[in-house]
Every structure is written in structure tokens, then in C-alpha cells.
C-alpha positions, 0 to 999 in steps of 0.5 A: 178695089177687090184686094182692099175689100178682102183686106178690110173684110178679114183683118178685123176678125183675125188675131194678131198672130195671123195678120202677117200670114194673111197679108203675105198671102194677099201679097202672093196672090196679088204681087203688083197691088199695093195693100196700103189702107186708104185712111179717112183723115177727117173721120180719124181726127173726129175719132181722136177728138171723141177719145179725148172727150172720153178721157181715153188715149187715141192710140193708133191701134185703138183708132183703127179698131174704131174705124173697123167697127164703123166700116162693118156697121156700114155693111152689116147690121149685126157685129160681134165685138170680140175680145177678153175683158179689159181689151177695150171693147166697151170703149171702142163702141162708146168712142164711135158713138161719141164720134157720131155725136160730134158729127151731129148724127144724133145717135141713140144707143141702149146697152143691155145684158142678156144674161141678166134676164131669162129668155122670156123676160128678154123676148116676151111671153104669153101668160099661160093662165091669163093668155095675156102677152107680156112684153120683153126687154129686147122686144120693147126696145126694138119696137121703140127704136123701129117706131122712132126711125120708120119713114125717117131717112134722116134719123140717126144711128140706133144701136142695141148693145148686147153686153154678155157672152153668147148663150144658145138659149137666146142667140138662136132666137135672133137668127132671123133678126141677124140674117137678111130678113132682119125680122124678129118674130115674137111668140105673140106672132108680132113681127118687128123689122129692123130699119136701115138705121138700126144695128145690133152690137154683141160685146162678147169675150168668146164664141164657144157657145155660138153656132156657125149659123150665128157667126156667119150672120155677123161681122167680127171685130177682134180686139187682141190683148196685145193691141193696147198694152198697159201704157194707155191705161196708165196714162188715162189713170194718171191724167184723171188724178188731181194734184195731190190726190191719194195722199203723200206717195212718199219722199221724192229723195228715195226714188232713183230719178233719171238724171238725178233731177227732181220732178215736181207734181204727182203726175210726173212722179207717178209716170216715173214710178210706173215706167220703172216698176210696172214692166219688171213687176209684170215679168215677175208675175208671169215667170214666178207666180201662178196668177190668174190676173196674169194669165186671164186678164194678162196685164190689163187689170194687174196695174189697177191692183198695183195702184190700189195696193200702192195707195191703200195697203188693205187691198193687198189681201184682195190682190193676193187672192188671185195668186194660188199657192202650191205644195212648196211655195206660198206665193201670196206670202212671197208677194 
């Protein structure tokens, strides 16, 4: 039980390169203890069904991330979903929300961007002229969710998702809400307490501006770029298309199909094209071009641009803007 607690508490926050070292360390400390995770088969089946309902691919690593978020939310009231853009942070919490809905838990979720408003607009402020209190976005949502779940033990989970990178201007004001006090004190001296059903989820791409005090108050689920790869995105995009949408992609006879067989239907045709060209295109982008899409978004958004470029040649200009030329080579023209 102790080794399982160590594993479950630390694995979600580790980058993929550190996982083997951590498991090896646990194996050295507890050589006679099996470290296999005890899976909840019923929960994982519901998660897979929720992913399918959202038109997503229930990959094993994706299901694992959803389970890790679920486990953290059972013991923490504040959780950081950490990862680069395109690693699936939003879909992880949306899948868990859908899972709770399938389990008839009546979840409620409000998604806000704290960077889209000022600190006063987020928490509320006292008008310096009239001395009137102006309620803030976060404070009003907290008060409403607290009122809905106070003295209601059967109330469903209630989340507030803060979708925006951490800024010391507003994260420090949440320290008392994120610690064991679970109370937000406003400038009007009003105190709003979290109920047992309420949770804070921070959807962020980095922790550069977070202080150690803020990080220590929350659980972390780290989504690595290497977790999903490009295949699930390809599959979801192809499955979302209807037969014949996007125009005629071209003559089938010009494609070197496996075994020389002609596959009827656009979905089969696109699958063959993607398997044939996407890996080689990604390799070219990484090795030959200085491309911000390959370095920052890795391959997550590159294939989207390829799709749009394939079906709409006017988007070639949009893609080429992400490629920087140097003094000797015009990379956009080369592409």
C-alpha cells in the first residue's frame, strides 16, 4: 500500500524520461514488492465510452491520464493539468466530466480564462468613489457553486477550470483557497469557503511564474508531448469526415497502395495517405527546416496544417509563415 501510494502520487507529475528512473528507484527500495497498478475495470470502461462519445480515441495512455486526474481530485481540491498546447489537457478533463455524467453524478463545470480579465475583474473590487462592492468573475462563480452544494451531501462534483497560464498577479490571491483553509477572502472581507464537492483545475502549459508555495498546494498531472503522438488526431479527424467531403482528393491510380489493391471510400484513402506521408514529412520538418511548429507544437498541429494545405492550397501561405529562412536558404520557397 505504501509503495502504491508513492507511485500514484509521483508518476502523474513526472516527465516521460524520468518515469523509468523513478520506477527503478522504487524497485531498489522495495525489491520484493510488485508495482503493478490495480486498475478499476468498470471506471476505465466508462472512461473509454466517454472518450468515444466525445469523438476521441480511447488510447491506453489517454485513459491513464484521465484516471490519474480522477485519483488526484479525490485527495486534492486543486490540480494542475500541465502540458504543452496540443497534448490533450482540455480533452482529459472533458472526458472525466463526461465520465461522471455517464455515472449519473450530475457534474457541473465552469471554464474561464483568468488572463482575459484584470485581477479586479476576477476577484472583485471596491469602487474608490462610491465605495460600492463590484463582484468579480471568479468570486461570483465560487459563491454560486458553494450555495448549490452547501448542506447537500449528494450534490455532484463542481469544478472551476482556470484555462490560462499562471500569473503571480492572480495566483497568489488563491493561496488561502488552495491550501487546507479552502477559503477565499475578498476585499469586501467576505469569506467564501470551498465545499467538499468543489475543485479547482488549472490548465497550464508551464510553471515558470508559479511560486513554490503555489505548486506545493496542488496536485500535478503532466501530459507529455510523446504520450499520444499524431495517430489519434489523424483517426479522430478522419472519422469526423463524411464520405466525399472536402472535394475529390485525386485519382486513386496515382497512389502506390499496399498490395496494389484499390480501397474504396475517402476514409480508407486518407488513412493510407497519412500513414505513407506524415512520418516522412515530420522527419523532414525536424531535420531540414527551422520550423516553430516542429519545435514548439512538435507534430501535434503540423498534421492539421497538412490537412488544410492538402484540401485548400491557399493555406500554404499560412503554413509557410511558421518556417523561418536563414541567409543561405529560403525554407518557405523550398517547402
